[in-house]
N, C-alpha and C positions, 0 to 999 in steps of 0.2 A: 613592275617589279612586285609589287604588292598582289597584283591579280594572278601571278604564276605561283604565289604561295597557296592561293586558295584552291582547294581541291573541288573540282566539278563532281557534283554527285551524280553517280550512274543510276540507272533504273534499278539496279539490284539493291543500292543504298537506299533509295526511296521505299522500294518494297519492305525491305528489312526494318526501318524505321516506323513505317505504318504498321507492320505486324506487332512489332514492341509497343506501340503506343496503344493498339488495340487490347493487346494481352494486359497492359498496366491498367488501363480503364476497366477492364473486367475484374481484375483483382481489387481495386478500388472499390467498384461497386459491391462486390461479393463481401468485402470488409465493412463498409460503411452501412450497407442497407439493413442488417439486423438491428443495429442501432437505431436507424431511422424507423425501422418497424415498431420497435418498442415504444419509441416517442409518439408516433401516430396512433398505437393501439391504447396508450395510457389515456389520450384525450378523446377516446371513441366512446360511443354509447354502447353499453354491454350488449344489448339485443341485437344490434345492426352489426356489431363485430362478429357475434356468433353466427348471424344469418349470412355473414359474406367471409367465409375462411378463405385463406391463401394470401396472395400478394395484395397489399393495400399501399396507395400513394399519398394518401390523406387520411385524415381522421374520419372514421365511419360514424357521422351524428355527432358533431362536435359536443362534448360533455366534460365536465370537471368533477363528476361525482366520484371517480376513483381517488384523486387526490383529497377530496373532501372527506372520504370514508377513511382514506389511510391516515391522514393527520388527526382525525377524531378518535381514532383506535388508540387507547392508552398505552398499549405496548410499543407501537412505532414511536411515540414521543419519548417514553422511556429509554427505548434503544437507543436513539439519538443521544439523549443525556448521557447514557452510559458510555457509548464510544468516545463522545467529546471529553469526558472525564479520563477515560483510558489513555487517550493520547496526550491530554494536557499533562498528566502524571508520569506517563511512559517515556515520552520522547527526550524530557530534560535528563532522566535516568538513563536512557539508552545512549545519549551522546556523551556524557559524563564517564559512563562505565567503558564505552569504547574508545574514548579519548585516552584515559587512563590506560587501557589496556595497549592501544597503539603506541603509545608514549613508552612503555615500558619495553615493549618488542623492539622499538626503534633505539632504545637506549644502548650504549656500548658501555663495557666493563662491569657488567652486572653479574653478581654471584649467581650460580646455578641457571643462568639463562637458557641455556640449552635444554636441561631437563624440564624446567618450566614451560618452555616454548613447545616441547613435544607433548607434555600434558595437556595443554591447551588445544594443540592441534588434534590430539587424540578425541576430545569431546565433539570436534567438528564432524567426525566419521561414526562415532559410535557414541549411543546414548543409553541410559538405563532402561529404557523401554516404557510403553504406556502405564502398566500397571504400577511399577515401582514409583514413577513420577506421581501417579494419582494417590498412592498411600504416603508419598512424602508430601504432597499439598495438603492432605488431610492430618498429618502428624504436626505440620506447622500452623495448623489452624487457619489456613487460608481458604478453606472449602466454603462455597457460596458466598465468596467475597470478591470484589473487583481486584484486589490484590493478587488473586490466583492468575489473572490474566496480564498481570504488570511484572511481577517479581521473577517468575520462571524464565522469562524470555528478555531479562534486563539487558543481554549482550549476545550479540552475533559474532562468532568467531571470524567468519567471512568479512563482515564489515570491519572488524579490528583490523585484519590483515591489510584492507584497502587504506585504512586510517594509517597504520604502521608505514605502509610505502610512501604515502603523502608525507608524512613526517620526515622520513629518511632522505626525501628529496630536498629538505632545507638544508642550508648551509651549517656545517657544525661551529662555525664561528659565531653564530647568533646565541647559541646556548653558552658556549665558552665565555663571551663577553657578558652575558648575564650572571653568571656564577662570579666573575671577577668583580661585579658590582654588587655582590651579596644576594642576589636573587636565589630563591630556593625553587624546587622542581614545580611547585604549585604555581607561582609567578609566571615561570616559563611557559608552563601549559596554557595557562588562562590569558596571559597577557603578551606572548608571542607566537606560540605555536598555533593556538586556537584562531586567531585572526588572520594568520598566513595560509590556513589551510581551509578557509571559509567554503570555498567552491567543493571540496571533498565534503565537508560537513553539510552543505545543502543537499548533496547526493544522498548522503546517509540518513539525514532527515526523511528524504523522499521514501528511501528504501524502507525505513522502521515505520513511518507513516503509512504507506499503503499495506504493509504487512499487518499492521493493528486493525486498519479499516477492513480488510478481506477476511480476518480471521474469524472462524466461527466454531472450529472444532474444540479448542480448550474450553470455550464457555460451555458447550454442550457436556463437557465432561466434569466440571468443577462448579457450574452455576445451577442452583436448584430453583431459585426463585425467579419466576418468569420476569419480574419488573427489573432484575439485574441483568438480563441478557442484552448483548449489543446489537445494533442495527442490523447485522449480518444474520444473526439467527432468527431475527423476526422475518426477514425477507425469505429466508429458507422456509420457515413456517408457512408463510403465504405461497410460496412456490410449490410446496408440497400439497397445500390446501387440505381443509378439514382437520387442520392439525389440532391436537390436544391444547397446545400452547395458547392457540387463539380461542378456542372454544372455552377455555378456561376462565377468560376474562370477558366472555360475551355479556352485552348489554342489549338494550332495545335498539340502539344505534349500531353496534358493532354486530348484531345478529346479520345484517344484511351483508357482511363480508361473503357468506356463501353465494347470495344471490349475485354479486358483482365480482366473484372471485377471479374471473378471467381479466378484468381490466384492471383490478386491484394488483394483481401480479406485476403488471408492467409498469403501475405508477410506483409501486415500492422499489422496482429495479432502478428507476429514474431517480427516485429520492435518495437511493443509497448509493449512486454512481455519480451524480452532478457534483458534490463536493471535491472528490478527487480531481475531476476534469477541471474544475475551476482553480484549484491550487497548483496543479501541474504548470500551466504556461508561465507562473512566477519563478519556478525553479528551473525550467527549461534551459536558460541561459548558462546556468551553472553546470547542467548535467554532463555534456560532453567534456567540458574543462576539467570537472572534478573526477570524471573516470579516468581521463587520461593522466592526471595528476596522481591518481591512486594505482596506477597501473604501471607506470615508467618511472624509473628512478634516473633523475636527472644527473 
């Protein structure tokens, strides 16, 4: 009986599965090889790498010169320090602001809720523009300060909508019982709502964290001091090569950056990418669950 339920594979099925497997392997290779190439190139000798352009399968003349010079350059260290400060300060602000906004949008019987919601949604599609935003940052005294990279993007409307949907999926009886016991909105948010939507919070942390880590354009507008630039701006300067940012801080050691510019490019890419790759597996188990909770109202 069990055998009759098993469908015997035909030659067509075998050919179809084989072609699918080959195509998937090719796609996996095309996706992973650029990353593998960068890692191999970062551990290569500069002269041998330039002498052997094209595809490489292993480091050309294994060397750690690229990482040694990258970490000895003062801007790389300051860039790491700045991005860590930005994330340490920004992420709590992002989550609190998003949680408050999501809680408000999910609340019922709120005065003027529809006009306020329309106003919030309007900011999702239209902004003041680059020049007004720049003038606003200068007038607030945030220019050439890390606060210029933290406060203007303190909350994402898109993330607030995800948080709102997650909160709406919670039973109304939880908040009603808390009100009857004398709890206020702050107690409900931090002691009831926050723990119950933790998977969604983890996803929002990932969204905000990756956004801050990859952001370079605001810093190029608002930061004048090179030692206040985050790591992505330093990486951009290295990739462009011969950048004034790097030359402005050249010393006897960092003068070698031009000589080893090719491998330093790859080393800085690895340095600026590895932290995000290391953090992602710890949040991956919450990722799908958090997205589904924030996307479907139960």
